[in-house]
C-alpha positions in Angstrom: -19.6 55.4 9.5 -21.8 52.4 7.7 -19.5 53.0 4.7 -16.8 52.0 6.7 -17.7 49.1 8.4 -19.0 47.5 5.0 -15.8 48.3 3.4 -13.9 46.3 6.4 -16.6 43.6 6.2 -15.4 43.0 2.4 -11.8 43.5 2.9 -12.2 40.8 5.5 -13.9 38.8 3.2 -11.9 39.0 0.6 -8.7 37.9 2.6 -10.4 34.6 3.6 -11.2 34.0 0.1 -7.4 34.7 -0.7 -6.2 32.7 1.7 -8.1 29.5 2.0 -6.1 27.2 0.0 -7.3 25.3 -2.9 -8.1 21.5 -3.0 -6.0 19.5 -4.9 -6.5 16.6 -7.8 -3.2 14.7 -7.6 -2.6 11.3 -6.1 -1.8 10.9 -2.4 0.7 8.3 -0.9 -0.8 5.6 1.5 1.2 4.0 3.8 -0.3 1.1 6.3 1.1 -0.8 9.1 -0.7 -3.2 10.8 -1.1 -4.0 14.6 -0.3 -7.7 16.4 -3.4 -9.6 16.4 -4.2 -12.1 19.2 -1.5 -12.5 22.4 0.4 -14.5 24.2 -0.1 -17.2 26.7 -2.0 -15.5 29.5 -0.6 -18.0 32.2 -3.9 -20.2 32.7 -2.9 -24.3 32.3 -5.8 -24.6 29.8 -5.2 -21.3 27.6 -4.1 -21.9 24.2 -0.6 -20.1 22.8 -2.0 -17.8 19.8 0.4 -16.4 17.1 1.3 -12.8 16.6 0.7 -11.9 13.2 1.8 -8.4 12.1 2.2 -7.3 8.7 4.1 -3.7 7.4 3.9 -2.5 3.6 3.7 0.9 1.7 1.0 1.3 -1.0 1.8 4.1 -3.3 -0.2 5.2 -6.7 0.8 4.1 -9.8 0.3 7.8 -11.0 3.0 8.8 -9.0 5.2 5.5 -8.3 8.6 4.9 -9.9 7.3 1.6 -11.0 6.9 0.9 -14.6 3.8 -0.6 -16.4 4.2 -4.4 -15.9 2.7 -6.8 -18.2 3.2 -10.5 -17.1 4.1 -11.6 -20.9 6.9 -9.0 -21.0 8.3 -9.9 -17.5 11.1 -12.5 -16.8 10.4 -15.0 -14.5 12.6 -15.6 -11.6 14.6 -18.1 -11.2 14.6 -18.6 -7.7 11.7 -17.9 -5.0 12.4 -14.8 -2.6 13.3 -15.2 1.2 10.7 -14.7 3.5 12.7 -11.4 4.8 13.2 -10.1 0.9 10.9 -7.3 -0.3 9.0 -8.1 -3.1 6.8 -5.4 -5.3 3.1 -6.0 -5.9 1.8 -4.5 -9.0 -2.0 -3.9 -9.5 -3.7 -1.6 -11.7 -4.1 1.4 -9.5 -1.3 0.8 -6.7 2.2 -0.7 -6.0 2.8 -2.3 -2.5 6.1 -2.8 -1.5 6.7 -5.7 1.1 8.3 -8.9 2.6 7.5 -11.9 0.9 6.1 -13.8 4.1 3.7 -11.0 4.3 2.2 -11.0 1.1 -0.7 -13.5 2.8 -2.1 -10.6 4.8 -2.7 -8.2 2.0 -6.1 -9.1 0.8 -6.6 -7.9 -2.6 -9.9 -8.5 -4.3 -8.5 -8.4 -7.9 -5.6 -9.7 -9.8 -1.6 -8.5 -9.3 1.7 -9.4 -10.0 4.5 -9.8 -7.8 8.0 -8.6 -8.5 11.1 -9.4 -6.7 13.4 -6.6 -6.4 15.6 -7.2 -9.9 11.6 -6.8 -11.3 11.7 -10.5 -12.1 8.1 -12.0 -11.8 7.7 -14.3 -8.9 4.3 -15.1 -8.6 0.6 -13.6 -9.5 -2.3 -12.9 -7.1 -5.9 -14.1 -7.9 -8.3 -12.9 -5.0 -6.8 -14.6 -2.0 -4.7 -17.3 -4.0 -1.0 -16.9 -4.9 -0.2 -18.5 -7.5 3.8 -19.0 -7.9 5.4 -18.8 -11.2 8.9 -19.9 -10.2 9.8 -23.4 -11.0 12.4 -23.7 -7.8 
């Protein structure tokens, strides 16, 4: 009887080990959406209206992104600035972000990045919080 119980326990442990999924080292896509900040006038006469700011963007690690390796010297500079609602790609060494041109100020990167329009032409360069526009429009 003891042998049967031991065999059952060993088989049960073997099944748990065999069925447990293995961790992967592959990249993981990240998507982030911010929620509105602030609010509207609360009806008081002394209240100062506050603006509502919302930004939405997608971030994909370059290891799985369909974006080519970008170097500033190898990319054509765009002839015109994108409209506020136009999508741009923000290329960093590790991650490529896709967002509206108007939301670029909300990104808050620590390092540097290149900003490309939808056609892959260079629009701006980010140096920390500074946006350096390269278009002579």
